[in-house]
FIKOLZA-1660 file (N, C-alpha, C; in steps of 0.1 Angstrom, whole numbers, plus 5000, padded with zeros to 4 digits):
% residues 213
   i   px   py   pz ch aa at
   1 8821 1334 7070  A  M  N
   1 8806 1333 7077  A  M CA
   1 8803 1327 7078  A  M  C
   2 8794 1318 7082  A  K  N
   2 8785 1304 7083  A  K CA
   2 8767 1317 7077  A  K  C
   3 8767 1304 7070  A  P  N
   3 8755 1315 7056  A  P CA
   3 8740 1318 7075  A  P  C
   4 8734 1312 7088  A  T  N
   4 8731 1313 7098  A  T CA
   4 8735 1326 7102  A  T  C
   5 8745 1331 7096  A  K  N
   5 8754 1347 7107  A  K CA
   5 8749 1353 7102  A  K  C
   6 8749 1350 7087  A  N  N
   6 8752 1364 7078  A  N CA
   6 8735 1365 7077  A  N  C
   7 8729 1355 7080  A  I  N
   7 8705 1356 7082  A  I CA
   7 8710 1367 7096  A  I  C
   8 8715 1365 7103  A  C  N
   8 8712 1371 7120  A  C CA
   8 8722 1386 7115  A  C  C
   9 8731 1387 7108  A  F  N
   9 8737 1397 7105  A  F CA
   9 8724 1412 7103  A  F  C
  10 8724 1403 7086  A  C  N
  10 8715 1411 7079  A  C CA
  10 8704 1416 7093  A  C  C
  11 8698 1405 7095  A  L  N
  11 8683 1403 7105  A  L CA
  11 8682 1419 7115  A  L  C
  12 8697 1422 7119  A  V  N
  12 8698 1430 7128  A  V CA
  12 8696 1446 7123  A  V  C
  13 8706 1444 7110  A  L  N
  13 8711 1455 7102  A  L CA
  13 8695 1465 7103  A  L  C
  14 8689 1446 7093  A  L  N
  14 8671 1453 7092  A  L CA
  14 8661 1462 7105  A  L  C
  15 8670 1455 7117  A  N  N
  15 8658 1459 7128  A  N CA
  15 8662 1473 7134  A  N  C
  16 8682 1476 7130  A  M  N
  16 8681 1492 7133  A  M CA
  16 8676 1500 7124  A  M  C
  17 8684 1497 7107  A  F  N
  17 8674 1508 7100  A  F CA
  17 8661 1512 7107  A  F  C
  18 8649 1501 7111  A  A  N
  18 8634 1499 7111  A  A CA
  18 8634 1512 7122  A  A  C
  19 8638 1509 7133  A  C  N
  19 8637 1517 7146  A  C CA
  19 8644 1529 7140  A  C  C
  20 8653 1534 7130  A  S  N
  20 8655 1549 7129  A  S CA
  20 8650 1553 7123  A  S  C
  21 8642 1544 7108  A  S  N
  21 8634 1546 7099  A  S CA
  21 8620 1557 7110  A  S  C
  22 8611 1546 7118  A  Y  N
  22 8605 1549 7132  A  Y CA
  22 8609 1562 7136  A  Y  C
  23 8619 1561 7148  A  D  N
  23 8620 1574 7151  A  D CA
  23 8620 1588 7143  A  D  C
  24 8626 1583 7136  A  K  N
  24 8631 1597 7127  A  K CA
  24 8609 1604 7119  A  K  C
  25 8602 1592 7112  A  F  N
  25 8588 1599 7117  A  F CA
  25 8578 1603 7127  A  F  C
  26 8581 1595 7136  A  Y  N
  26 8576 1600 7147  A  Y CA
  26 8580 1613 7151  A  Y  C
  27 8594 1621 7153  A  D  N
  27 8595 1630 7155  A  D CA
  27 8595 1639 7143  A  D  C
  28 8593 1636 7128  A  Q  N
  28 8588 1646 7120  A  Q CA
  28 8570 1647 7127  A  Q  C
  29 8564 1636 7127  A  F  N
  29 8552 1643 7131  A  F CA
  29 8544 1645 7144  A  F  C
  30 8556 1646 7154  A  K  N
  30 8559 1652 7162  A  K CA
  30 8556 1666 7163  A  K  C
  31 8567 1674 7153  A  T  N
  31 8566 1684 7150  A  T CA
  31 8558 1688 7142  A  T  C
  32 8553 1680 7135  A  V  N
  32 8536 1687 7127  A  V CA
  32 8524 1692 7135  A  V  C
  33 8521 1679 7150  A  E  N
  33 8510 1674 7156  A  E CA
  33 8513 1688 7167  A  E  C
  34 8526 1692 7167  A  Q  N
  34 8529 1703 7175  A  Q CA
  34 8529 1718 7177  A  Q  C
  35 8530 1717 7164  A  K  N
  35 8527 1733 7153  A  K CA
  35 8520 1741 7155  A  K  C
  36 8520 1749 7156  A  E  N
  36 8508 1761 7162  A  E CA
  36 8505 1768 7150  A  E  C
  37 8488 1766 7155  A  I  N
  37 8484 1766 7138  A  I CA
  37 8477 1781 7138  A  I  C
  38 8479 1792 7131  A  N  N
  38 8472 1804 7131  A  N CA
  38 8455 1808 7122  A  N  C
  39 8446 1810 7137  A  P  N
  39 8434 1808 7129  A  P CA
  39 8429 1826 7113  A  P  C
  40 8443 1829 7115  A  Y  N
  40 8440 1845 7107  A  Y CA
  40 8448 1840 7094  A  Y  C
  41 8453 1822 7092  A  D  N
  41 8463 1818 7079  A  D CA
  41 8450 1815 7072  A  D  C
  42 8442 1811 7073  A  Q  N
  42 8425 1810 7065  A  Q CA
  42 8426 1826 7058  A  Q  C
  43 8428 1832 7061  A  F  N
  43 8422 1842 7051  A  F CA
  43 8434 1849 7047  A  F  C
  44 8445 1843 7046  A  R  N
  44 8459 1847 7035  A  R CA
  44 8452 1835 7026  A  R  C
  45 8466 1845 7011  A  F  N
  45 8456 1835 6998  A  F CA
  45 8480 1833 6995  A  F  C
  46 8475 1828 6983  A  S  N
  46 8494 1824 6977  A  S CA
  46 8490 1843 6964  A  S  C
  47 8501 1839 6967  A  S  N
  47 8501 1858 6960  A  S CA
  47 8507 1849 6943  A  S  C
  48 8507 1839 6942  A  N  N
  48 8515 1832 6929  A  N CA
  48 8506 1820 6923  A  N  C
  49 8493 1821 6925  A  E  N
  49 8485 1813 6927  A  E CA
  49 8474 1814 6908  A  E  C
  50 8467 1825 6919  A  F  N
  50 8454 1830 6902  A  F CA
  50 8444 1819 6900  A  F  C
  51 8440 1811 6910  A  P  N
  51 8431 1807 6907  A  P CA
  51 8416 1812 6906  A  P  C
  52 8415 1822 6904  A  I  N
  52 8401 1832 6892  A  I CA
  52 8403 1828 6883  A  I  C
  53 8416 1835 6876  A  T  N
  53 8419 1843 6864  A  T CA
  53 8421 1835 6855  A  T  C
  54 8424 1821 6860  A  K  N
  54 8428 1803 6851  A  K CA
  54 8417 1799 6855  A  K  C
  55 8407 1798 6864  A  E  N
  55 8394 1796 6861  A  E CA
  55 8386 1801 6849  A  E  C
  56 8382 1820 6844  A  I  N
  56 8378 1825 6838  A  I CA
  56 8383 1821 6823  A  I  C
  57 8392 1818 6824  A  A  N
  57 8408 1824 6818  A  A CA
  57 8406 1808 6806  A  A  C
  58 8394 1801 6813  A  N  N
  58 8395 1786 6806  A  N CA
  58 8384 1786 6799  A  N  C
  59 8388 1779 6777  A  N  N
  59 8382 1779 6762  A  N CA
  59 8366 1774 6772  A  N  C
  60 8362 1764 6781  A  E  N
  60 8346 1753 6784  A  E CA
  60 8343 1768 6787  A  E  C
  61 8350 1777 6793  A  Y  N
  61 8342 1781 6811  A  Y CA
  61 8340 1799 6798  A  Y  C
  62 8348 1801 6788  A  L  N
  62 8341 1816 6783  A  L CA
  62 8331 1810 6772  A  L  C
  63 8331 1794 6767  A  E  N
  63 8325 1794 6763  A  E CA
  63 8307 1793 6767  A  E  C
  64 8310 1790 6780  A  E  N
  64 8293 1790 6780  A  E CA
  64 8290 1802 6786  A  E  C
  65 8299 1809 6792  A  F  N
  65 8301 1822 6799  A  F CA
  65 8292 1833 6789  A  F  C
  66 8297 1831 6774  A  K  N
  66 8291 1838 6767  A  K CA
  66 8276 1831 6764  A  K  C
  67 8272 1823 6765  A  K  N
  67 8257 1817 6761  A  K CA
  67 8250 1824 6769  A  K  C
  68 8254 1827 6780  A  I  N
  68 8247 1822 6794  A  I CA
  68 8245 1838 6792  A  I  C
  69 8253 1850 6797  A  S  N
  69 8256 1863 6799  A  S CA
  69 8255 1864 6787  A  S  C
  70 8255 1870 6775  A  C  N
  70 8256 1879 6766  A  C CA
  70 8249 1869 6753  A  C  C
  71 8235 1870 6756  A  K  N
  71 8229 1864 6751  A  K CA
  71 8221 1882 6740  A  K  C
  72 8221 1881 6728  A  K  N
  72 8215 1889 6723  A  K CA
  72 8221 1910 6726  A  K  C
  73 8234 1905 6733  A  I  N
  73 8239 1917 6736  A  I CA
  73 8252 1920 6725  A  I  C
  74 8261 1933 6724  A  K  N
  74 8266 1934 6722  A  K CA
  74 8283 1932 6725  A  K  C
  75 8292 1923 6717  A  E  N
  75 8306 1922 6721  A  E CA
  75 8308 1930 6729  A  E  C
  76 8313 1945 6727  A  D  N
  76 8315 1951 6741  A  D CA
  76 8304 1952 6751  A  D  C
  77 8291 1951 6751  A  E  N
  77 8287 1948 6764  A  E CA
  77 8294 1935 6769  A  E  C
  78 8296 1923 6763  A  C  N
  78 8298 1908 6769  A  C CA
  78 8311 1916 6775  A  C  C
  79 8321 1919 6767  A  V  N
  79 8335 1922 6774  A  V CA
  79 8333 1928 6791  A  V  C
  80 8323 1939 6793  A  D  N
  80 8326 1949 6806  A  D CA
  80 8317 1937 6814  A  D  C
  81 8305 1933 6813  A  K  N
  81 8301 1921 6812  A  K CA
  81 8311 1910 6823  A  K  C
  82 8319 1907 6818  A  Y  N
  82 8325 1901 6820  A  Y CA
  82 8338 1900 6830  A  Y  C
  83 8345 1917 6826  A  K  N
  83 8354 1923 6834  A  K CA
  83 8343 1924 6849  A  K  C
  84 8329 1924 6848  A  A  N
  84 8320 1931 6864  A  A CA
  84 8324 1916 6872  A  A  C
  85 8321 1908 6861  A  M  N
  85 8324 1890 6868  A  M CA
  85 8332 1894 6874  A  M  C
  86 8345 1895 6868  A  F  N
  86 8356 1885 6880  A  F CA
  86 8355 1900 6880  A  F  C
  87 8357 1909 6887  A  K  N
  87 8356 1917 6897  A  K CA
  87 8344 1918 6910  A  K  C
  88 8341 1912 6909  A  A  N
  88 8324 1905 6920  A  A CA
  88 8331 1886 6921  A  A  C
  89 8337 1883 6913  A  R  N
  89 8347 1871 6923  A  R CA
  89 8357 1876 6929  A  R  C
  90 8364 1886 6922  A  L  N
  90 8375 1889 6934  A  L CA
  90 8372 1898 6940  A  L  C
  91 8364 1900 6948  A  K  N
  91 8358 1913 6959  A  K CA
  91 8351 1898 6965  A  K  C
  92 8350 1887 6964  A  L  N
  92 8341 1876 6975  A  L CA
  92 8348 1873 6981  A  L  C
  93 8359 1868 6969  A  I  N
  93 8371 1856 6975  A  I CA
  93 8380 1866 6987  A  I  C
  94 8383 1881 6980  A  Y  N
  94 8391 1885 6988  A  Y CA
  94 8389 1899 6999  A  Y  C
  95 8376 1889 7008  A  K  N
  95 8375 1898 7011  A  K CA
  95 8375 1912 7022  A  K  C
  96 8387 1912 7025  A  Q  N
  96 8396 1921 7031  A  Q CA
  96 8402 1930 7023  A  Q  C
  97 8402 1931 7011  A  S  N
  97 8405 1937 6998  A  S CA
  97 8403 1948 7001  A  S  C
  98 8410 1962 6999  A  D  N
  98 8408 1974 7000  A  D CA
  98 8409 1974 6983  A  D  C
  99 8393 1979 6975  A  V  N
  99 8390 1981 6965  A  V CA
  99 8396 1994 6956  A  V  C
 100 8390 2001 6966  A  E  N
 100 8394 2017 6967  A  E CA
 100 8409 2022 6964  A  E  C
 101 8415 2014 6968  A  N  N
 101 8432 2019 6969  A  N CA
 101 8441 2007 6958  A  N  C
 102 8427 1997 6956  A  I  N
 102 8428 1984 6940  A  I CA
 102 8426 1996 6927  A  I  C
 103 8415 2001 6929  A  N  N
 103 8409 2013 6920  A  N CA
 103 8420 2021 6917  A  N  C
 104 8421 2026 6926  A  Q  N
 104 8437 2037 6920  A  Q CA
 104 8448 2032 6917  A  Q  C
 105 8456 2021 6927  A  M  N
 105 8464 2019 6914  A  M CA
 105 8461 2015 6900  A  M  C
 106 8451 2005 6898  A  C  N
 106 8450 2002 6882  A  C CA
 106 8450 2015 6873  A  C  C
 107 8447 2031 6882  A  I  N
 107 8449 2043 6880  A  I CA
 107 8464 2046 6876  A  I  C
 108 8473 2043 6883  A  A  N
 108 8487 2047 6881  A  A CA
 108 8490 2037 6870  A  A  C
 109 8483 2025 6871  A  Y  N
 109 8497 2018 6864  A  Y CA
 109 8482 2007 6854  A  Y  C
 110 8477 2017 6844  A  P  N
 110 8465 2009 6833  A  P CA
 110 8472 2002 6826  A  P  C
 111 8487 2007 6825  A  V  N
 111 8493 1987 6815  A  V CA
 111 8491 1976 6822  A  V  C
 112 8496 1972 6832  A  E  N
 112 8495 1966 6841  A  E CA
 112 8484 1962 6844  A  E  C
 113 8474 1966 6847  A  C  N
 113 8454 1961 6850  A  C CA
 113 8456 1958 6835  A  C  C
 114 8460 1959 6829  A  N  N
 114 8453 1954 6814  A  N CA
 114 8456 1937 6817  A  N  C
 115 8466 1936 6826  A  S  N
 115 8463 1920 6827  A  S CA
 115 8458 1914 6840  A  S  C
 116 8446 1903 6840  A  N  N
 116 8439 1897 6848  A  N CA
 116 8448 1894 6863  A  N  C
 117 8455 1888 6853  A  Q  N
 117 8465 1881 6865  A  Q CA
 117 8471 1891 6876  A  Q  C
 118 8472 1904 6866  A  F  N
 118 8478 1912 6877  A  F CA
 118 8470 1915 6890  A  F  C
 119 8460 1920 6882  A  I  N
 119 8449 1924 6890  A  I CA
 119 8443 1914 6907  A  I  C
 120 8442 1905 6902  A  E  N
 120 8442 1889 6909  A  E CA
 120 8453 1896 6924  A  E  C
 121 8463 1898 6913  A  K  N
 121 8478 1895 6926  A  K CA
 121 8476 1909 6934  A  K  C
 122 8469 1923 6930  A  L  N
 122 8465 1929 6939  A  L CA
 122 8457 1934 6946  A  L  C
 123 8445 1925 6942  A  Y  N
 123 8440 1921 6950  A  Y CA
 123 8443 1908 6963  A  Y  C
 124 8451 1900 6961  A  V  N
 124 8454 1893 6971  A  V CA
 124 8461 1897 6981  A  V  C
 125 8474 1910 6974  A  L  N
 125 8485 1908 6979  A  L CA
 125 8474 1924 6990  A  L  C
 126 8465 1929 6989  A  S  N
 126 8456 1940 6997  A  S CA
 126 8449 1928 7007  A  S  C
 127 8448 1920 7005  A  N  N
 127 8437 1911 7011  A  N CA
 127 8450 1909 7023  A  N  C
 128 8457 1898 7021  A  N  N
 128 8468 1896 7031  A  N CA
 128 8474 1909 7038  A  N  C
 129 8472 1916 7033  A  Y  N
 129 8484 1930 7043  A  Y CA
 129 8473 1931 7052  A  Y  C
 130 8465 1931 7047  A  N  N
 130 8445 1940 7059  A  N CA
 130 8444 1927 7075  A  N  C
 131 8449 1919 7069  A  V  N
 131 8442 1902 7073  A  V CA
 131 8458 1905 7079  A  V  C
 132 8464 1908 7073  A  D  N
 132 8479 1913 7095  A  D CA
 132 8475 1921 7100  A  D  C
 133 8470 1934 7096  A  V  N
 133 8467 1941 7106  A  V CA
 133 8454 1944 7112  A  V  C
 134 8445 1931 7107  A  I  N
 134 8441 1929 7118  A  I CA
 134 8442 1919 7126  A  I  C
 135 8452 1908 7125  A  E  N
 135 8453 1905 7134  A  E CA
 135 8468 1908 7141  A  E  C
 136 8479 1922 7142  A  K  N
 136 8484 1924 7144  A  K CA
 136 8471 1933 7164  A  K  C
 137 8459 1943 7153  A  Q  N
 137 8450 1946 7160  A  Q CA
 137 8444 1939 7171  A  Q  C
 138 8444 1925 7164  A  E  N
 138 8434 1923 7174  A  E CA
 138 8440 1914 7189  A  E  C
 139 8454 1911 7182  A  K  N
 139 8470 1905 7192  A  K CA
 139 8468 1918 7202  A  K  C
 140 8471 1929 7200  A  A  N
 140 8466 1940 7204  A  A CA
 140 8461 1940 7217  A  A  C
 141 8448 1939 7217  A  K  N
 141 8433 1941 7219  A  K CA
 141 8437 1933 7228  A  K  C
 142 8442 1915 7230  A  I  N
 142 8438 1908 7237  A  I CA
 142 8453 1909 7251  A  I  C
 143 8464 1913 7245  A  Q  N
 143 8473 1915 7250  A  Q CA
 143 8471 1924 7263  A  Q  C
 144 8466 1939 7254  A  A  N
 144 8458 1946 7267  A  A CA
 144 8454 1946 7274  A  A  C
 145 8439 1934 7268  A  K  N
 145 8432 1930 7284  A  K CA
 145 8437 1920 7290  A  K  C
 146 8446 1909 7287  A  N  N
 146 8458 1906 7293  A  N CA
 146 8460 1909 7306  A  N  C
 147 8471 1925 7302  A  D  N
 147 8485 1931 7311  A  D CA
 147 8467 1937 7322  A  D  C
 148 8455 1942 7315  A  A  N
 148 8448 1948 7325  A  A CA
 148 8446 1941 7337  A  A  C
 149 8443 1922 7331  A  E  N
 149 8435 1916 7346  A  E CA
 149 8444 1915 7354  A  E  C
 150 8462 1917 7347  A  S  N
 150 8467 1908 7355  A  S CA
 150 8468 1918 7366  A  S  C
 151 8474 1939 7361  A  A  N
 151 8476 1953 7368  A  A CA
 151 8461 1947 7381  A  A  C
 152 8449 1943 7375  A  A  N
 152 8441 1943 7386  A  A CA
 152 8443 1930 7394  A  A  C
 153 8447 1924 7389  A  L  N
 153 8450 1911 7401  A  L CA
 153 8459 1912 7409  A  L  C
 154 8470 1923 7402  A  V  N
 154 8483 1925 7413  A  V CA
 154 8481 1934 7423  A  V  C
 155 8471 1944 7415  A  S  N
 155 8467 1953 7426  A  S CA
 155 8456 1948 7436  A  S  C
 156 8443 1941 7437  A  G  N
 156 8441 1931 7444  A  G CA
 156 8448 1925 7454  A  G  C
 157 8456 1921 7449  A  L  N
 157 8466 1909 7461  A  L CA
 157 8476 1922 7472  A  L  C
 158 8478 1932 7462  A  L  N
 158 8485 1943 7470  A  L CA
 158 8476 1949 7482  A  L  C
 159 8464 1950 7475  A  I  N
 159 8450 1956 7488  A  I CA
 159 8455 1947 7494  A  I  C
 160 8452 1933 7489  A  G  N
 160 8442 1925 7507  A  G CA
 160 8457 1923 7510  A  G  C
 161 8471 1928 7510  A  I  N
 161 8484 1920 7516  A  I CA
 161 8488 1933 7524  A  I  C
 162 8483 1947 7519  A  A  N
 162 8480 1962 7531  A  A CA
 162 8467 1960 7540  A  A  C
 163 8459 1957 7533  A  N  N
 163 8441 1952 7551  A  N CA
 163 8449 1944 7562  A  N  C
 164 8459 1930 7552  A  Q  N
 164 8465 1924 7563  A  Q CA
 164 8473 1921 7568  A  Q  C
 165 8480 1935 7563  A  Q  N
 165 8492 1937 7572  A  Q CA
 165 8482 1952 7583  A  Q  C
 166 8475 1960 7578  A  N  N
 166 8467 1969 7586  A  N CA
 166 8456 1964 7597  A  N  C
 167 8458 1949 7599  A  K  N
 167 8449 1946 7607  A  K CA
 167 8456 1939 7614  A  K  C
 168 8468 1934 7606  A  I  N
 168 8483 1925 7623  A  I CA
 168 8486 1941 7626  A  I  C
 169 8485 1949 7626  A  N  N
 169 8492 1964 7633  A  N CA
 169 8485 1966 7643  A  N  C
 170 8471 1973 7641  A  E  N
 170 8454 1971 7647  A  E CA
 170 8457 1957 7658  A  E  C
 171 8454 1952 7652  A  K  N
 171 8463 1937 7664  A  K CA
 171 8476 1938 7673  A  K  C
 172 8486 1947 7671  A  N  N
 172 8498 1950 7681  A  N CA
 172 8496 1960 7687  A  N  C
 173 8491 1968 7679  A  E  N
 173 8486 1982 7687  A  E CA
 173 8478 1976 7699  A  E  C
 174 8467 1979 7697  A  R  N
 174 8460 1973 7710  A  R CA
 174 8466 1961 7719  A  R  C
 175 8474 1955 7716  A  R  N
 175 8485 1942 7725  A  R CA
 175 8494 1953 7731  A  R  C
 176 8500 1960 7727  A  Q  N
 176 8505 1967 7731  A  Q CA
 176 8496 1979 7740  A  Q  C
 177 8488 1987 7739  A  E  N
 177 8479 1989 7749  A  E CA
 177 8477 1984 7757  A  E  C
 178 8475 1968 7757  A  R  N
 178 8467 1966 7767  A  R CA
 178 8483 1958 7777  A  R  C
 179 8491 1961 7770  A  E  N
 179 8498 1955 7781  A  E CA
 179 8506 1968 7790  A  E  C
 180 8505 1982 7778  A  E  N
 180 8517 1991 7789  A  E CA
 180 8499 1989 7798  A  E  C
 181 8484 1996 7799  A  E  N
 181 8478 1993 7806  A  E CA
 181 8480 1987 7821  A  E  C
 182 8482 1973 7817  A  R  N
 182 8486 1960 7827  A  R CA
 182 8497 1970 7834  A  R  C
 183 8514 1974 7831  A  N  N
 183 8523 1972 7839  A  N CA
 183 8519 1988 7840  A  N  C
 184 8507 1999 7839  A  F  N
 184 8508 2009 7848  A  F CA
 184 8504 2002 7861  A  F  C
 185 8494 1994 7860  A  I  N
 185 8485 1989 7870  A  I CA
 185 8487 1987 7879  A  I  C
 186 8502 1976 7876  A  K  N
 186 8510 1972 7882  A  K CA
 186 8520 1975 7888  A  K  C
 187 8522 1990 7884  A  E  N
 187 8536 2000 7887  A  E CA
 187 8523 2009 7901  A  E  C
 188 8509 2007 7898  A  Q  N
 188 8503 2014 7909  A  Q CA
 188 8504 2005 7920  A  Q  C
 189 8497 1994 7916  A  L  N
 189 8499 1982 7931  A  L CA
 189 8514 1983 7939  A  L  C
 190 8524 1981 7927  A  N  N
 190 8534 1979 7939  A  N CA
 190 8540 1990 7945  A  N  C
 191 8533 2005 7943  A  Q  N
 191 8540 2012 7951  A  Q CA
 191 8540 2012 7961  A  Q  C
 192 8550 2014 7969  A  T  N
 192 8547 2012 7990  A  T CA
 192 8536 2027 7990  A  T  C
 193 8528 2033 7994  A  R  N
 193 8521 2041 7999  A  R CA
 193 8525 2045 8020  A  R  C
 194 8528 2054 8024  A  T  N
 194 8531 2059 8038  A  T CA
 194 8517 2066 8038  A  T  C
 195 8516 2064 8053  A  V  N
 195 8512 2079 8053  A  V CA
 195 8517 2084 8066  A  V  C
 196 8516 2094 8065  A  S  N
 196 8526 2107 8077  A  S CA
 196 8511 2118 8083  A  S  C
 197 8517 2113 8090  A  C  N
 197 8499 2125 8101  A  C CA
 197 8508 2133 8110  A  C  C
 198 8505 2140 8115  A  T  N
 198 8509 2161 8123  A  T CA
 198 8495 2157 8135  A  T  C
 199 8497 2160 8140  A  T  N
 199 8493 2160 8155  A  T CA
 199 8495 2177 8163  A  T  C
 200 8485 2185 8162  A  N  N
 200 8483 2197 8166  A  N CA
 200 8480 2196 8180  A  N  C
 201 8477 2202 8191  A  A  N
 201 8474 2213 8200  A  A CA
 201 8472 2219 8205  A  A  C
 202 8456 2229 8202  A  W  N
 202 8456 2236 8207  A  W CA
 202 8447 2240 8222  A  W  C
 203 8449 2242 8229  A  G  N
 203 8447 2245 8242  A  G CA
 203 8441 2228 8250  A  G  C
 204 8431 2227 8240  A  N  N
 204 8421 2222 8248  A  N CA
 204 8420 2210 8234  A  N  C
 205 8424 2215 8225  A  T  N
 205 8414 2208 8214  A  T CA
 205 8427 2206 8201  A  T  C
 206 8427 2191 8196  A  I  N
 206 8435 2185 8193  A  I CA
 206 8433 2184 8176  A  I  C
 207 8447 2191 8170  A  H  N
 207 8440 2186 8151  A  H CA
 207 8450 2176 8147  A  H  C
 208 8445 2168 8137  A  T  N
 208 8456 2156 8136  A  T CA
 208 8455 2155 8119  A  T  C
 209 8466 2153 8116  A  N  N
 209 8461 2158 8096  A  N CA
 209 8474 2146 8092  A  N  C
 210 8468 2134 8082  A  C  N
 210 8476 2131 8071  A  C CA
 210 8472 2127 8064  A  C  C
 211 8488 2125 8053  A  N  N
 211 8488 2126 8039  A  N CA
 211 8497 2120 8038  A  N  C
 212 8493 2108 8026  A  N  N
 212 8496 2096 8018  A  N CA
 212 8506 2100 8012  A  N  C
 213 8520 2087 8014  A  R  N
 213 8531 2095 8004  A  R CA
 213 8536 2079 7993  A  R  C
% end
């Protein structure tokens, strides 16, 4: 094979590879673009990341916390402030969590709740569960509203059709009545009328009676 032919062959292969790669990229991009975005996902959190626990466990953060929040107080009081700060952050971030239920869980599992990571996981799971409940409730409301609107629309259409049919029936009835009236008149006009007269003479008096038939 000549060098020019080798070069042409390689260019063809490169072009085919480039087109194939572009097609795959476009298909992936199209799939991502068409993927439906769930607005409730922004209120859900991963149960394996523990961002608050990691942040407040950082040594630099702990030192800064002690300087600002634990001046002239005992160590036990500082620990209580630290725990209160942790729970306050959990409530701010995981707003849909059921705090009362989590407290009951920690009463039931005190050893596990000695870990901030475990407590944060409870908040995440509780938050995500309640977001799911809210989403289902909202979707049910929307579906019920759509069903009611569809039923009202169908009902309106049926009423409209029924009214239209009633108007058609009334027109047909009036047309039938007029037709019957015309037929009656025609029959009356077409009837052959005969006059029958009877004459009676009584002496010098003559009586004539005529009847229509």
